[in-house]
N, C-alpha and C positions, 0 to 999 in steps of 0.2 A: 425579562430579556428572552427573546425567542431562541430556541435551540437551533443548531445547525440542521440543514436539510439536504436531502438527496445525496447521502453518503454512498460512495461507490469505491470498492476496492478492486484494483486491477493489478495483474502481474504478467509481465512479458519478459521472457528469458531470465526469470528469477528476480527481476527488479519489481518489487511490490510496493504500491503506493495507495494511499487513501485520498480521495478528493471529496469536497463537499461544497455546498453553496450556503450563502448567508444573506438575509435581506439587508438592505441599506439601513444603517443606524447613524445617529449623530456623532458618536465617538468610534474610534477604531476598535473593532472587536478583536479579542485574542482567544485562542483556543487551547484546550488541554485534551490530548489524545491518550487513551489508555488501551492496552491490549490484554486479552485474556486467553491464554492457551487452555485447551481442554484439560490437559493433565494437571495443571496447577489449580485450576478452578477459581482463580481470583485475578482481578485486574491489577496491572502495574503501569506506571507512566511509560510512554514511549520516549526514550532519550532523544532529545532534539525536537520534540513536539510538545513542549510545555510552555504556555504563554506565547504562542507563535501568532503572528498576524496573517500568515499565509493560509490559503484554503487547501493545502496539500501537505501530506506527511509521508515521509519515506519509511516504510515498514520492513524493508529488505533484511536488515540485521536482526529483526525481532522474531522472525520465523525460522526456527531451526529444523523443524520436522515437517516435511512436505505432506505427510499423511495425517497430521494432527489438525483438528478443528481449532479455529481461532475466531474470536469476536473482537470488534473494536467499539469503543464508546468515546464520544466527543461531547464536550460542553463548551459553551461560549462564555466569555467574561467580558462585560462591557462596563467600564468604570469600576464601581464597587459592587456591581450586581453580577450574578451568574445564572445561566440557564440550568435546566436539568440535563443530565447526560442523555444522549441518544445512542442506542445500541444498534449495530448492524446485524444482519443475518449472518449465519455461519459462513466462514471462508476457509476452504481447504486448498492449499497451494497446488497439490497434485490434481485436484478436480477442476478448479477454477482458473489456474494459471495457464498461460499460453507460451509455447516455445516457437520462435520464429524459424524459418527454413535455414539450413546450413548454407554457407557460401561455397561455391564450386569454382575450381580453376581447371580448365582443360588445356593441355598442351601436347604437341606432337614432337617426339624425338625419334628421328629416322622412321622406322616402320611401326613404332609403338605410340599409343595414345595414353597419356598420363592424366589421371583424374586425382586432383587434390581436393579433399573435403575438409572444411573448417567449421568449427562450432559456431552457432549463432552468436552475435555480439551480446 
């Protein structure tokens, strides 16, 4: 069974997801995603990403410390066979995550200009 390919972790406005690709096979592949925070030093299953058929996994609730290194590993299960795990390179939310621009609202009240700034979604 071939392993998942081209695993990419992205984060925008603290919503962090892993995406991957998988070659076509005769049966529907399922995937098991695990995460390893630097401090614990061991992998654990990502809740909601065990035996999933999707090629995406939401990691948002798994990353508590934006400054801590994390690694993801994913394996494929096709029928009764499974691939080896494939590990990503280091992901640090503070370093690799992106924050979108804030929303602005300008209004005029008599001779004043009011600027309201809202957090990104």
